[in-house]
Structures are given as structure tokens and as C-alpha cells.
PDBQT receptor file of N, H, CA, C and O in Angstrom, charges set to zero:
ATOM      1  N   MET A   1     -27.838  76.297  19.565  1.00  0.00    +0.000 N 
ATOM      2  CA  MET A   1     -27.288  77.051  21.166  1.00  0.00    +0.000 C 
ATOM      3  C   MET A   1     -28.002  76.557  22.030  1.00  0.00    +0.000 C 
ATOM      4  O   MET A   1     -28.700  75.672  21.534  1.00  0.00    +0.000 OA
ATOM      5  N   THR A   2     -28.180  76.701  23.132  1.00  0.00    +0.000 N 
ATOM      6  H   THR A   2     -27.613  77.420  23.534  1.00  0.00    +0.000 HD
ATOM      7  CA  THR A   2     -29.139  76.172  23.906  1.00  0.00    +0.000 C 
ATOM      8  C   THR A   2     -29.829  77.047  25.072  1.00  0.00    +0.000 C 
ATOM      9  O   THR A   2     -29.596  78.215  24.757  1.00  0.00    +0.000 OA
ATOM     10  N   SER A   3     -30.392  77.034  25.984  1.00  0.00    +0.000 N 
ATOM     11  H   SER A   3     -30.582  76.086  26.240  1.00  0.00    +0.000 HD
ATOM     12  CA  SER A   3     -30.976  77.762  26.930  1.00  0.00    +0.000 C 
ATOM     13  C   SER A   3     -29.910  78.236  28.054  1.00  0.00    +0.000 C 
ATOM     14  O   SER A   3     -30.183  79.097  28.890  1.00  0.00    +0.000 OA
ATOM     15  N   ALA A   4     -28.981  77.740  27.994  1.00  0.00    +0.000 N 
ATOM     16  H   ALA A   4     -28.760  77.040  27.315  1.00  0.00    +0.000 HD
ATOM     17  CA  ALA A   4     -27.548  78.164  28.535  1.00  0.00    +0.000 C 
ATOM     18  C   ALA A   4     -26.865  79.352  28.520  1.00  0.00    +0.000 C 
ATOM     19  O   ALA A   4     -26.485  80.038  29.469  1.00  0.00    +0.000 OA
ATOM     20  N   ASP A   5     -26.728  79.552  27.112  1.00  0.00    +0.000 N 
ATOM     21  H   ASP A   5     -27.037  78.995  26.341  1.00  0.00    +0.000 HD
ATOM     22  CA  ASP A   5     -26.553  80.118  26.009  1.00  0.00    +0.000 C 
ATOM     23  C   ASP A   5     -26.885  81.868  26.670  1.00  0.00    +0.000 C 
ATOM     24  O   ASP A   5     -27.994  82.337  26.927  1.00  0.00    +0.000 OA
ATOM     25  N   ARG A   6     -25.717  82.459  26.792  1.00  0.00    +0.000 N 
ATOM     26  H   ARG A   6     -24.816  82.078  26.583  1.00  0.00    +0.000 HD
ATOM     27  CA  ARG A   6     -26.414  84.036  27.639  1.00  0.00    +0.000 C 
ATOM     28  C   ARG A   6     -25.920  85.058  26.284  1.00  0.00    +0.000 C 
ATOM     29  O   ARG A   6     -24.779  84.773  25.919  1.00  0.00    +0.000 OA
ATOM     30  N   CYS A   7     -26.387  85.871  25.706  1.00  0.00    +0.000 N 
ATOM     31  H   CYS A   7     -27.314  86.102  26.002  1.00  0.00    +0.000 HD
ATOM     32  CA  CYS A   7     -26.353  87.489  25.657  1.00  0.00    +0.000 C 
ATOM     33  C   CYS A   7     -24.586  88.189  26.481  1.00  0.00    +0.000 C 
ATOM     34  O   CYS A   7     -24.499  88.515  27.665  1.00  0.00    +0.000 OA
ATOM     35  N   ASP A   8     -23.293  88.260  25.361  1.00  0.00    +0.000 N 
ATOM     36  H   ASP A   8     -23.364  87.995  24.399  1.00  0.00    +0.000 HD
ATOM     37  CA  ASP A   8     -22.400  89.115  26.219  1.00  0.00    +0.000 C 
ATOM     38  C   ASP A   8     -22.340  90.656  26.421  1.00  0.00    +0.000 C 
ATOM     39  O   ASP A   8     -21.422  91.434  26.678  1.00  0.00    +0.000 OA
ATOM     40  N   ARG A   9     -24.140  90.840  26.131  1.00  0.00    +0.000 N 
ATOM     41  H   ARG A   9     -24.886  90.208  25.922  1.00  0.00    +0.000 HD
ATOM     42  CA  ARG A   9     -24.415  92.583  26.454  1.00  0.00    +0.000 C 
ATOM     43  C   ARG A   9     -25.306  92.630  27.679  1.00  0.00    +0.000 C 
ATOM     44  O   ARG A   9     -25.432  93.414  28.620  1.00  0.00    +0.000 OA
ATOM     45  N   CYS A  10     -25.872  91.499  27.311  1.00  0.00    +0.000 N 
ATOM     46  H   CYS A  10     -25.770  90.862  26.546  1.00  0.00    +0.000 HD
ATOM     47  CA  CYS A  10     -27.215  91.950  28.207  1.00  0.00    +0.000 C 
ATOM     48  C   CYS A  10     -27.515  90.376  29.360  1.00  0.00    +0.000 C 
ATOM     49  O   CYS A  10     -28.418  90.390  30.196  1.00  0.00    +0.000 OA
ATOM     50  N   GLY A  11     -26.891  89.557  29.230  1.00  0.00    +0.000 N 
ATOM     51  H   GLY A  11     -26.157  89.546  28.551  1.00  0.00    +0.000 HD
ATOM     52  CA  GLY A  11     -27.537  88.095  29.594  1.00  0.00    +0.000 C 
ATOM     53  C   GLY A  11     -29.039  87.185  29.291  1.00  0.00    +0.000 C 
ATOM     54  O   GLY A  11     -29.248  86.037  29.682  1.00  0.00    +0.000 OA
ATOM     55  N   ALA A  12     -29.842  87.916  28.612  1.00  0.00    +0.000 N 
ATOM     56  H   ALA A  12     -29.672  88.849  28.295  1.00  0.00    +0.000 HD
ATOM     57  CA  ALA A  12     -30.639  87.539  27.466  1.00  0.00    +0.000 C 
ATOM     58  C   ALA A  12     -29.967  86.077  27.486  1.00  0.00    +0.000 C 
ATOM     59  O   ALA A  12     -28.895  85.702  27.959  1.00  0.00    +0.000 OA
ATOM     60  N   GLN A  13     -31.026  85.361  26.774  1.00  0.00    +0.000 N 
ATOM     61  H   GLN A  13     -31.898  85.666  26.390  1.00  0.00    +0.000 HD
ATOM     62  CA  GLN A  13     -30.766  84.043  25.985  1.00  0.00    +0.000 C 
ATOM     63  C   GLN A  13     -30.232  84.046  24.816  1.00  0.00    +0.000 C 
ATOM     64  O   GLN A  13     -30.991  84.733  24.133  1.00  0.00    +0.000 OA
ATOM     65  N   ALA A  14     -28.996  83.529  23.893  1.00  0.00    +0.000 N 
ATOM     66  H   ALA A  14     -28.380  82.971  24.448  1.00  0.00    +0.000 HD
ATOM     67  CA  ALA A  14     -28.369  84.267  22.651  1.00  0.00    +0.000 C 
ATOM     68  C   ALA A  14     -29.031  83.021  21.789  1.00  0.00    +0.000 C 
ATOM     69  O   ALA A  14     -29.346  81.835  21.893  1.00  0.00    +0.000 OA
ATOM     70  N   TYR A  15     -29.017  84.288  20.736  1.00  0.00    +0.000 N 
ATOM     71  H   TYR A  15     -28.761  85.252  20.652  1.00  0.00    +0.000 HD
ATOM     72  CA  TYR A  15     -29.654  83.046  19.400  1.00  0.00    +0.000 C 
ATOM     73  C   TYR A  15     -28.864  83.471  18.150  1.00  0.00    +0.000 C 
ATOM     74  O   TYR A  15     -29.450  83.390  17.070  1.00  0.00    +0.000 OA
ATOM     75  N   ILE A  16     -27.295  84.020  18.188  1.00  0.00    +0.000 N 
ATOM     76  H   ILE A  16     -26.818  84.086  19.065  1.00  0.00    +0.000 HD
ATOM     77  CA  ILE A  16     -26.639  84.436  17.513  1.00  0.00    +0.000 C 
ATOM     78  C   ILE A  16     -25.391  83.935  18.044  1.00  0.00    +0.000 C 
ATOM     79  O   ILE A  16     -25.463  83.690  19.248  1.00  0.00    +0.000 OA
ATOM     80  N   ARG A  17     -23.905  83.635  17.337  1.00  0.00    +0.000 N 
ATOM     81  H   ARG A  17     -23.847  83.834  16.358  1.00  0.00    +0.000 HD
ATOM     82  CA  ARG A  17     -23.425  83.035  17.693  1.00  0.00    +0.000 C 
ATOM     83  C   ARG A  17     -22.470  83.674  16.639  1.00  0.00    +0.000 C 
ATOM     84  O   ARG A  17     -22.444  83.256  15.481  1.00  0.00    +0.000 OA
ATOM     85  N   ALA A  18     -21.533  84.899  17.159  1.00  0.00    +0.000 N 
ATOM     86  H   ALA A  18     -21.553  85.238  18.099  1.00  0.00    +0.000 HD
ATOM     87  CA  ALA A  18     -20.420  85.316  16.080  1.00  0.00    +0.000 C 
ATOM     88  C   ALA A  18     -18.756  85.105  16.142  1.00  0.00    +0.000 C 
ATOM     89  O   ALA A  18     -17.941  85.649  16.887  1.00  0.00    +0.000 OA
ATOM     90  N   THR A  19     -18.562  84.140  15.109  1.00  0.00    +0.000 N 
ATOM     91  H   THR A  19     -19.224  83.699  14.504  1.00  0.00    +0.000 HD
ATOM     92  CA  THR A  19     -16.958  83.293  15.392  1.00  0.00    +0.000 C 
ATOM     93  C   THR A  19     -16.092  84.663  14.614  1.00  0.00    +0.000 C 
ATOM     94  O   THR A  19     -16.359  85.102  13.496  1.00  0.00    +0.000 OA
ATOM     95  N   LEU A  20     -15.220  85.075  15.359  1.00  0.00    +0.000 N 
ATOM     96  H   LEU A  20     -15.003  84.718  16.267  1.00  0.00    +0.000 HD
ATOM     97  CA  LEU A  20     -14.435  86.325  14.566  1.00  0.00    +0.000 C 
ATOM     98  C   LEU A  20     -13.161  85.407  13.758  1.00  0.00    +0.000 C 
ATOM     99  O   LEU A  20     -12.767  84.254  13.931  1.00  0.00    +0.000 OA
ATOM    100  N   ALA A  21     -12.805  86.318  12.965  1.00  0.00    +0.000 N 
ATOM    101  H   ALA A  21     -13.125  87.255  12.825  1.00  0.00    +0.000 HD
ATOM    102  CA  ALA A  21     -11.261  85.174  12.483  1.00  0.00    +0.000 C 
ATOM    103  C   ALA A  21     -10.226  84.965  13.365  1.00  0.00    +0.000 C 
ATOM    104  O   ALA A  21      -9.388  84.073  13.237  1.00  0.00    +0.000 OA
ATOM    105  N   SER A  22     -10.281  86.064  14.583  1.00  0.00    +0.000 N 
ATOM    106  H   SER A  22     -10.962  86.789  14.687  1.00  0.00    +0.000 HD
ATOM    107  CA  SER A  22      -9.063  85.754  15.766  1.00  0.00    +0.000 C 
ATOM    108  C   SER A  22      -9.543  84.508  16.534  1.00  0.00    +0.000 C 
ATOM    109  O   SER A  22      -9.024  84.198  17.606  1.00  0.00    +0.000 OA
ATOM    110  N   GLY A  23     -10.490  83.832  16.001  1.00  0.00    +0.000 N 
ATOM    111  H   GLY A  23     -10.911  84.083  15.129  1.00  0.00    +0.000 HD
ATOM    112  CA  GLY A  23     -10.802  82.548  16.600  1.00  0.00    +0.000 C 
ATOM    113  C   GLY A  23     -11.855  82.849  17.908  1.00  0.00    +0.000 C 
ATOM    114  O   GLY A  23     -12.611  81.937  18.242  1.00  0.00    +0.000 OA
ATOM    115  N   GLY A  24     -11.892  84.246  18.699  1.00  0.00    +0.000 N 
ATOM    116  H   GLY A  24     -11.278  84.988  18.428  1.00  0.00    +0.000 HD
ATOM    117  CA  GLY A  24     -12.700  84.682  19.491  1.00  0.00    +0.000 C 
ATOM    118  C   GLY A  24     -14.205  83.897  19.243  1.00  0.00    +0.000 C 
ATOM    119  O   GLY A  24     -14.363  83.005  18.409  1.00  0.00    +0.000 OA
ATOM    120  N   GLU A  25     -15.090  84.333  19.994  1.00  0.00    +0.000 N 
ATOM    121  H   GLU A  25     -14.962  85.057  20.672  1.00  0.00    +0.000 HD
ATOM    122  CA  GLU A  25     -16.653  84.040  20.119  1.00  0.00    +0.000 C 
ATOM    123  C   GLU A  25     -17.687  84.854  20.800  1.00  0.00    +0.000 C 
ATOM    124  O   GLU A  25     -17.897  84.717  22.005  1.00  0.00    +0.000 OA
ATOM    125  N   LEU A  26     -18.416  85.797  19.976  1.00  0.00    +0.000 N 
ATOM    126  H   LEU A  26     -18.245  85.908  18.997  1.00  0.00    +0.000 HD
ATOM    127  CA  LEU A  26     -19.402  86.494  20.722  1.00  0.00    +0.000 C 
ATOM    128  C   LEU A  26     -20.818  85.476  20.152  1.00  0.00    +0.000 C 
ATOM    129  O   LEU A  26     -21.157  84.830  19.161  1.00  0.00    +0.000 OA
ATOM    130  N   LEU A  27     -21.357  85.873  21.598  1.00  0.00    +0.000 N 
ATOM    131  H   LEU A  27     -21.082  86.398  22.403  1.00  0.00    +0.000 HD
ATOM    132  CA  LEU A  27     -23.195  85.465  22.369  1.00  0.00    +0.000 C 
ATOM    133  C   LEU A  27     -24.138  86.832  22.185  1.00  0.00    +0.000 C 
ATOM    134  O   LEU A  27     -23.975  87.965  22.637  1.00  0.00    +0.000 OA
ATOM    135  N   PHE A  28     -25.053  86.345  21.450  1.00  0.00    +0.000 N 
ATOM    136  H   PHE A  28     -25.185  85.424  21.083  1.00  0.00    +0.000 HD
ATOM    137  CA  PHE A  28     -26.012  88.066  21.466  1.00  0.00    +0.000 C 
ATOM    138  C   PHE A  28     -27.447  87.408  20.961  1.00  0.00    +0.000 C 
ATOM    139  O   PHE A  28     -27.732  86.729  19.974  1.00  0.00    +0.000 OA
ATOM    140  N   CYS A  29     -28.166  87.876  21.998  1.00  0.00    +0.000 N 
ATOM    141  H   CYS A  29     -27.934  88.427  22.799  1.00  0.00    +0.000 HD
ATOM    142  CA  CYS A  29     -29.323  87.944  21.176  1.00  0.00    +0.000 C 
ATOM    143  C   CYS A  29     -29.974  88.480  20.306  1.00  0.00    +0.000 C 
ATOM    144  O   CYS A  29     -29.390  89.335  19.640  1.00  0.00    +0.000 OA
ATOM    145  N   ALA A  30     -31.214  88.217  20.039  1.00  0.00    +0.000 N 
ATOM    146  H   ALA A  30     -31.688  87.522  20.580  1.00  0.00    +0.000 HD
ATOM    147  CA  ALA A  30     -31.707  89.211  18.455  1.00  0.00    +0.000 C 
ATOM    148  C   ALA A  30     -31.473  90.665  18.849  1.00  0.00    +0.000 C 
ATOM    149  O   ALA A  30     -30.457  91.088  18.299  1.00  0.00    +0.000 OA
ATOM    150  N   HIS A  31     -31.936  91.358  19.440  1.00  0.00    +0.000 N 
ATOM    151  H   HIS A  31     -32.761  91.014  19.886  1.00  0.00    +0.000 HD
ATOM    152  CA  HIS A  31     -31.548  92.605  19.895  1.00  0.00    +0.000 C 
ATOM    153  C   HIS A  31     -30.545  93.103  19.605  1.00  0.00    +0.000 C 
ATOM    154  O   HIS A  31     -30.396  93.897  18.675  1.00  0.00    +0.000 OA
ATOM    155  N   HIS A  32     -29.523  92.631  20.516  1.00  0.00    +0.000 N 
ATOM    156  H   HIS A  32     -29.643  91.987  21.271  1.00  0.00    +0.000 HD
ATOM    157  CA  HIS A  32     -27.349  93.003  20.650  1.00  0.00    +0.000 C 
ATOM    158  C   HIS A  32     -26.959  92.477  19.016  1.00  0.00    +0.000 C 
ATOM    159  O   HIS A  32     -26.102  93.014  18.314  1.00  0.00    +0.000 OA
ATOM    160  N   GLY A  33     -27.792  91.325  18.626  1.00  0.00    +0.000 N 
ATOM    161  H   GLY A  33     -28.488  90.889  19.196  1.00  0.00    +0.000 HD
ATOM    162  CA  GLY A  33     -26.833  90.826  17.349  1.00  0.00    +0.000 C 
ATOM    163  C   GLY A  33     -27.267  91.625  16.382  1.00  0.00    +0.000 C 
ATOM    164  O   GLY A  33     -26.446  91.870  15.498  1.00  0.00    +0.000 OA
ATOM    165  N   ARG A  34     -28.630  92.243  16.270  1.00  0.00    +0.000 N 
ATOM    166  H   ARG A  34     -29.297  92.045  16.989  1.00  0.00    +0.000 HD
ATOM    167  CA  ARG A  34     -28.965  93.217  14.925  1.00  0.00    +0.000 C 
ATOM    168  C   ARG A  34     -28.461  94.414  15.125  1.00  0.00    +0.000 C 
ATOM    169  O   ARG A  34     -28.072  95.288  14.350  1.00  0.00    +0.000 OA
ATOM    170  N   GLU A  35     -28.530  94.322  16.468  1.00  0.00    +0.000 N 
ATOM    171  H   GLU A  35     -28.846  93.612  17.098  1.00  0.00    +0.000 HD
ATOM    172  CA  GLU A  35     -27.493  96.249  16.806  1.00  0.00    +0.000 C 
ATOM    173  C   GLU A  35     -26.000  95.870  16.425  1.00  0.00    +0.000 C 
ATOM    174  O   GLU A  35     -25.541  96.817  15.786  1.00  0.00    +0.000 OA
ATOM    175  N   HIS A  36     -25.359  95.179  16.521  1.00  0.00    +0.000 N 
ATOM    176  H   HIS A  36     -25.732  94.410  17.040  1.00  0.00    +0.000 HD
ATOM    177  CA  HIS A  36     -24.081  94.710  16.181  1.00  0.00    +0.000 C 
ATOM    178  C   HIS A  36     -23.650  93.978  14.818  1.00  0.00    +0.000 C 
ATOM    179  O   HIS A  36     -22.478  93.619  14.705  1.00  0.00    +0.000 OA
ATOM    180  N   ALA A  37     -24.703  93.713  13.629  1.00  0.00    +0.000 N 
ATOM    181  H   ALA A  37     -25.655  94.005  13.722  1.00  0.00    +0.000 HD
ATOM    182  CA  ALA A  37     -24.203  93.268  12.676  1.00  0.00    +0.000 C 
ATOM    183  C   ALA A  37     -23.542  93.443  11.455  1.00  0.00    +0.000 C 
ATOM    184  O   ALA A  37     -22.996  92.602  10.742  1.00  0.00    +0.000 OA
ATOM    185  N   GLN A  38     -23.673  94.719  11.305  1.00  0.00    +0.000 N 
ATOM    186  H   GLN A  38     -24.117  95.402  11.885  1.00  0.00    +0.000 HD
ATOM    187  CA  GLN A  38     -22.964  95.562  10.549  1.00  0.00    +0.000 C 
ATOM    188  C   GLN A  38     -21.218  95.548  10.901  1.00  0.00    +0.000 C 
ATOM    189  O   GLN A  38     -20.275  95.397  10.124  1.00  0.00    +0.000 OA
ATOM    190  N   ARG A  39     -21.228  95.709  11.986  1.00  0.00    +0.000 N 
ATOM    191  H   ARG A  39     -21.994  95.832  12.617  1.00  0.00    +0.000 HD
ATOM    192  CA  ARG A  39     -19.704  95.889  12.502  1.00  0.00    +0.000 C 
ATOM    193  C   ARG A  39     -19.033  94.476  12.278  1.00  0.00    +0.000 C 
ATOM    194  O   ARG A  39     -18.017  94.407  11.587  1.00  0.00    +0.000 OA
ATOM    195  N   LEU A  40     -19.809  92.897  13.083  1.00  0.00    +0.000 N 
ATOM    196  H   LEU A  40     -20.635  92.954  13.644  1.00  0.00    +0.000 HD
ATOM    197  CA  LEU A  40     -19.361  91.827  12.621  1.00  0.00    +0.000 C 
ATOM    198  C   LEU A  40     -19.322  91.858  11.517  1.00  0.00    +0.000 C 
ATOM    199  O   LEU A  40     -18.199  91.504  11.160  1.00  0.00    +0.000 OA
ATOM    200  N   ALA A  41     -20.105  92.154  10.493  1.00  0.00    +0.000 N 
ATOM    201  H   ALA A  41     -21.018  92.441  10.783  1.00  0.00    +0.000 HD
ATOM    202  CA  ALA A  41     -19.534  91.859   8.634  1.00  0.00    +0.000 C 
ATOM    203  C   ALA A  41     -18.713  92.364   8.861  1.00  0.00    +0.000 C 
ATOM    204  O   ALA A  41     -17.668  91.749   9.071  1.00  0.00    +0.000 OA
ATOM    205  N   GLN A  42     -18.778  93.823   8.939  1.00  0.00    +0.000 N 
ATOM    206  H   GLN A  42     -19.627  94.322   8.769  1.00  0.00    +0.000 HD
ATOM    207  CA  GLN A  42     -17.039  94.323   8.739  1.00  0.00    +0.000 C 
ATOM    208  C   GLN A  42     -15.753  93.486   9.669  1.00  0.00    +0.000 C 
ATOM    209  O   GLN A  42     -14.598  93.680   9.290  1.00  0.00    +0.000 OA
ATOM    210  N   MET A  43     -15.941  92.762  10.621  1.00  0.00    +0.000 N 
ATOM    211  H   MET A  43     -16.879  92.604  10.929  1.00  0.00    +0.000 HD
ATOM    212  CA  MET A  43     -14.582  92.027  11.116  1.00  0.00    +0.000 C 
ATOM    213  C   MET A  43     -15.045  90.758   9.926  1.00  0.00    +0.000 C 
ATOM    214  O   MET A  43     -15.025  89.820  10.722  1.00  0.00    +0.000 OA
ATOM    215  N   ASP A  44     -15.310  90.323   9.029  1.00  0.00    +0.000 N 
ATOM    216  H   ASP A  44     -15.326  91.086   8.382  1.00  0.00    +0.000 HD
ATOM    217  CA  ASP A  44     -15.642  89.009   8.742  1.00  0.00    +0.000 C 
ATOM    218  C   ASP A  44     -15.921  87.731   9.923  1.00  0.00    +0.000 C 
ATOM    219  O   ASP A  44     -15.611  86.573  10.207  1.00  0.00    +0.000 OA
ATOM    220  N   ALA A  45     -16.504  88.557  10.227  1.00  0.00    +0.000 N 
ATOM    221  H   ALA A  45     -16.756  89.497   9.997  1.00  0.00    +0.000 HD
ATOM    222  CA  ALA A  45     -17.416  87.096  11.311  1.00  0.00    +0.000 C 
ATOM    223  C   ALA A  45     -18.003  86.284  11.051  1.00  0.00    +0.000 C 
ATOM    224  O   ALA A  45     -19.059  86.839  10.746  1.00  0.00    +0.000 OA
ATOM    225  N   VAL A  46     -18.118  85.471  10.948  1.00  0.00    +0.000 N 
ATOM    226  H   VAL A  46     -17.261  85.021  11.195  1.00  0.00    +0.000 HD
ATOM    227  CA  VAL A  46     -18.933  84.446  10.597  1.00  0.00    +0.000 C 
ATOM    228  C   VAL A  46     -20.507  84.071  11.912  1.00  0.00    +0.000 C 
ATOM    229  O   VAL A  46     -20.608  83.881  13.124  1.00  0.00    +0.000 OA
ATOM    230  N   ILE A  47     -21.415  84.135  10.763  1.00  0.00    +0.000 N 
ATOM    231  H   ILE A  47     -21.333  84.290   9.778  1.00  0.00    +0.000 HD
ATOM    232  CA  ILE A  47     -22.746  84.196  11.747  1.00  0.00    +0.000 C 
ATOM    233  C   ILE A  47     -23.230  83.205  12.015  1.00  0.00    +0.000 C 
ATOM    234  O   ILE A  47     -23.273  82.385  11.098  1.00  0.00    +0.000 OA
ATOM    235  N   HIS A  48     -23.833  82.783  13.400  1.00  0.00    +0.000 N 
ATOM    236  H   HIS A  48     -23.798  83.449  14.145  1.00  0.00    +0.000 HD
ATOM    237  CA  HIS A  48     -24.375  81.446  13.337  1.00  0.00    +0.000 C 
ATOM    238  C   HIS A  48     -25.779  81.594  14.142  1.00  0.00    +0.000 C 
ATOM    239  O   HIS A  48     -25.853  81.266  15.327  1.00  0.00    +0.000 OA
ATOM    240  N   ASP A  49     -26.994  82.161  13.349  1.00  0.00    +0.000 N 
ATOM    241  H   ASP A  49     -26.934  82.427  12.387  1.00  0.00    +0.000 HD
ATOM    242  CA  ASP A  49     -28.331  82.495  13.520  1.00  0.00    +0.000 C 
ATOM    243  C   ASP A  49     -29.167  82.110  13.775  1.00  0.00    +0.000 C 
ATOM    244  O   ASP A  49     -29.957  82.011  12.836  1.00  0.00    +0.000 OA
ATOM    245  N   GLU A  50     -29.662  81.614  15.114  1.00  0.00    +0.000 N 
ATOM    246  H   GLU A  50     -29.020  81.695  15.877  1.00  0.00    +0.000 HD
ATOM    247  CA  GLU A  50     -31.152  80.884  14.886  1.00  0.00    +0.000 C 
ATOM    248  C   GLU A  50     -32.232  81.811  15.970  1.00  0.00    +0.000 C 
ATOM    249  O   GLU A  50     -32.948  81.475  16.913  1.00  0.00    +0.000 OA
ATOM    250  N   THR A  51     -31.973  82.958  15.389  1.00  0.00    +0.000 N 
ATOM    251  H   THR A  51     -31.391  83.232  14.623  1.00  0.00    +0.000 HD
ATOM    252  CA  THR A  51     -33.285  83.858  15.621  1.00  0.00    +0.000 C 
ATOM    253  C   THR A  51     -34.982  83.324  15.183  1.00  0.00    +0.000 C 
ATOM    254  O   THR A  51     -36.034  83.704  15.696  1.00  0.00    +0.000 OA
ATOM    255  N   ALA A  52     -34.745  82.169  13.888  1.00  0.00    +0.000 N 
ATOM    256  H   ALA A  52     -33.890  81.860  13.472  1.00  0.00    +0.000 HD
ATOM    257  CA  ALA A  52     -35.856  81.653  13.988  1.00  0.00    +0.000 C 
ATOM    258  C   ALA A  52     -36.486  81.159  14.481  1.00  0.00    +0.000 C 
ATOM    259  O   ALA A  52     -37.687  81.209  14.213  1.00  0.00    +0.000 OA
ATOM    260  N   ARG A  53     -35.912  80.315  15.609  1.00  0.00    +0.000 N 
ATOM    261  H   ARG A  53     -34.937  80.275  15.827  1.00  0.00    +0.000 HD
ATOM    262  CA  ARG A  53     -36.627  79.630  16.674  1.00  0.00    +0.000 C 
ATOM    263  C   ARG A  53     -37.808  80.835  17.460  1.00  0.00    +0.000 C 
ATOM    264  O   ARG A  53     -38.985  80.699  17.795  1.00  0.00    +0.000 OA
ATOM    265  N   LEU A  54     -36.986  81.846  17.532  1.00  0.00    +0.000 N 
ATOM    266  H   LEU A  54     -36.030  81.956  17.260  1.00  0.00    +0.000 HD
ATOM    267  CA  LEU A  54     -38.015  82.807  18.409  1.00  0.00    +0.000 C 
ATOM    268  C   LEU A  54     -39.967  82.847  18.150  1.00  0.00    +0.000 C 
ATOM    269  O   LEU A  54     -40.766  82.844  19.086  1.00  0.00    +0.000 OA
ATOM    270  N   SER A  55     -40.274  82.874  16.960  1.00  0.00    +0.000 N 
ATOM    271  H   SER A  55     -39.625  82.877  16.199  1.00  0.00    +0.000 HD
ATOM    272  CA  SER A  55     -41.104  82.852  15.881  1.00  0.00    +0.000 C 
ATOM    273  C   SER A  55     -41.639  81.311  16.069  1.00  0.00    +0.000 C 
ATOM    274  O   SER A  55     -42.818  81.070  16.328  1.00  0.00    +0.000 OA
ATOM    275  N   GLU A  56     -40.648  80.306  15.913  1.00  0.00    +0.000 N 
ATOM    276  H   GLU A  56     -39.690  80.502  15.703  1.00  0.00    +0.000 HD
ATOM    277  CA  GLU A  56     -41.260  79.033  16.474  1.00  0.00    +0.000 C 
ATOM    278  C   GLU A  56     -41.983  79.073  17.657  1.00  0.00    +0.000 C 
ATOM    279  O   GLU A  56     -43.176  78.807  17.798  1.00  0.00    +0.000 OA
ATOM    280  N   ARG A  57     -41.137  79.444  18.546  1.00  0.00    +0.000 N 
ATOM    281  H   ARG A  57     -40.167  79.661  18.432  1.00  0.00    +0.000 HD
ATOM    282  CA  ARG A  57     -41.999  79.828  20.188  1.00  0.00    +0.000 C 
ATOM    283  C   ARG A  57     -43.140  80.445  20.391  1.00  0.00    +0.000 C 
ATOM    284  O   ARG A  57     -44.092  80.078  21.080  1.00  0.00    +0.000 OA
ATOM    285  N   SER A  58     -42.986  81.544  19.667  1.00  0.00    +0.000 N 
ATOM    286  H   SER A  58     -42.212  81.842  19.107  1.00  0.00    +0.000 HD
ATOM    287  CA  SER A  58     -44.571  82.065  19.880  1.00  0.00    +0.000 C 
ATOM    288  C   SER A  58     -45.414  81.327  18.700  1.00  0.00    +0.000 C 
ATOM    289  O   SER A  58     -46.552  81.797  18.683  1.00  0.00    +0.000 OA
ATOM    290  N   SER A  59     -45.302  80.726  18.105  1.00  0.00    +0.000 N 
ATOM    291  H   SER A  59     -44.378  80.345  18.118  1.00  0.00    +0.000 HD
ATOM    292  CA  SER A  59     -46.723  79.864  17.256  1.00  0.00    +0.000 C 
ATOM    293  C   SER A  59     -46.846  78.925  18.363  1.00  0.00    +0.000 C 
ATOM    294  O   SER A  59     -47.919  78.534  18.822  1.00  0.00    +0.000 OA
ATOM    295  N   VAL A  60     -45.642  78.572  18.783  1.00  0.00    +0.000 N 
ATOM    296  H   VAL A  60     -44.770  78.889  18.410  1.00  0.00    +0.000 HD
ATOM    297  CA  VAL A  60     -46.014  77.264  19.774  1.00  0.00    +0.000 C 
ATOM    298  C   VAL A  60     -46.738  77.536  21.354  1.00  0.00    +0.000 C 
ATOM    299  O   VAL A  60     -47.330  76.698  22.036  1.00  0.00    +0.000 OA
ATOM    300  N   GLN A  61     -46.492  78.916  21.665  1.00  0.00    +0.000 N 
ATOM    301  H   GLN A  61     -46.011  79.596  21.112  1.00  0.00    +0.000 HD
ATOM    302  CA  GLN A  61     -47.183  79.576  22.769  1.00  0.00    +0.000 C 
ATOM    303  C   GLN A  61     -48.643  79.756  22.116  1.00  0.00    +0.000 C 
ATOM    304  O   GLN A  61     -49.371  79.197  22.936  1.00  0.00    +0.000 OA
ATOM    305  N   ALA A  62     -49.475  80.250  21.052  1.00  0.00    +0.000 N 
ATOM    306  H   ALA A  62     -48.883  80.704  20.386  1.00  0.00    +0.000 HD
ATOM    307  CA  ALA A  62     -50.031  80.428  20.527  1.00  0.00    +0.000 C 
ATOM    308  C   ALA A  62     -51.338  79.736  20.940  1.00  0.00    +0.000 C 
ATOM    309  O   ALA A  62     -52.353  79.876  20.258  1.00  0.00    +0.000 OA
TER     310      ALA A  62
């Protein structure tokens, strides 16, 4: 994902992509991805999680 990908809930940078069985796709920031993780799992969504990039960024900025 790139910095142009935005959370469907709040507009922050997206780090989680959920692909639904129906073919739809949802993008979430780390916060909203965690908030909706259980429901997405129940829907058998395929999750692509790049939240590890957040810790990489913070260690580079330190």
C-alpha cells in the first residue's frame, strides 16, 4: 500500500486491506483495522496487514 491509500472510516493512511469474499475491498488505518478485525474474520475476509511499517517509521525517526 502507498501513502495515497486512505482508511475508509476516517481518512488516515491505510495500513490494512481487507478483501471480502464478494470481491469488495476495504482499507483501514491501524486503529480501525483492529476495531473491525473480529467482524472481518467472521466474514472470511483476506487481510493484508502492513501495520509493522508503523514501528519501522518510528525507529527511523528516533
